[in-house]
Phi, psi and omega in degrees: 000158178300126171268110183299337180272358182284161175294136182276160175296315183232158165235152180275141170226091186063237180268005181262152170253124179259117183289141174256181184301331183286355176274350188300133180261169181271354196268308187230148177302135173071025180234161183278155170290147177302327180297322180290319180293319179295321179297319180293322180290320179294320177301316182293319180298319182288327185270357178302133185305145176206147179276349178230158176293133182225161174235143176278121182250343177212127173233124174245127185233130173258121176273088184290321172208156176292125182290143183282162174282072184214160177307132187243141175250122176249114183256146175232153177210144176285117177278324173203127178260154176190166182293316186266325180221153167218163181238134185239132172268139180229141180215135179251126180237148164240119194057238179251012182268130177277129181245322186220140179226156180198171173225146176233141168252125183239142179241147176299149176269147180212153176262099186242149170267120183232152176277105179280141174296158180301129184303127178262159175295136180220159177301146181250134182287166173298167175298153181304327184267007178292139176257118182291156176269139179267118178277006189253341187288132177239162182296149176092182180296152185216137175292139174295150178197181185300329183295347172277358181253013182222153163259147180228137174222125179262124179228092180071234181264008178251128176251123182260136178234149177218129175287136177245002179224148176296154179280317179234133182304129177079005176243147169281133182278123180286164181295323180290325176295322176299311179301317181300315181298316186282332182301336179299338182277005184308307183290341185270344187294326178298323180294315177298318180294319179298315179297323179296327180278350180069027180285170183293145178296157179299152182297323181237133182276119170227158179237149183225145176221143184275135176268340178209170172210133173239126181243130171239124177228155182240002175198169177291153178292142179249131179082187186255346182260135173242126182258138177239125171244108192256143167244126185229145177224143178232147181248160181286353178266007173097016178232156179211172174227151179217134179219146183223144164274139182254140181222154172223195184285351176261000178117210180298143183239333185158211182208169179215147178220146182220149165263133190245132170268121184257135183233158173276187186302327181293341181262027178295152176298156178305321185295330178284317179301323179296323178291000000 
């Protein structure tokens, strides 16, 4: 669970978000992890002003470039307003350079009596006091990064994640911002599950990075663990797709989808090249 006293991913400096060490990503020197960028975009979508209570039900984010470890400005604008739904444009800048863009669909909240389908069997998260295993730690000194801000637990083909650090210093991290941060791992969960099972490595080494992420949810997240069950496909022309069903302790929560850039061995992340 999130430790309020832990170092946050970001701190505020007026209207800017200043990245801390836990936002560091594995791909390029001095750039943010995708999870940190998605968390900041989800936060902005959720906080965009509204005259009625709303929930973010769809967030689509295009990772145009990896954002730098520099003060970031996240701007929002109403693309279309309405009583029942609105659409929000979101953009992340460092100085005046655009790095990430996105759109959010928000719906008004209502207290409705609905006919729920008969509860089906669904994956169950670890116990709240369970300490996840980190599949990322290696012997010797290690640079801090976003993987130090999560617990991970692999259960068959479902990988459970839990944030252990606040996203913004002095703020409570909302359930949707938590989902946004963890959804970045959609394309990586088959790799984590395969490593946990100790199966044979792939015959050909390729590396993948997501160029976008779309999240759909129909209710707030329940509990602290978010489970991803991913289906991924890669093509020989260098593209792939990845989609996941999302679960929490109350059952299905929604889904996530990504477009994947597939690379050969020369396109390995910086963290792999360092090893």
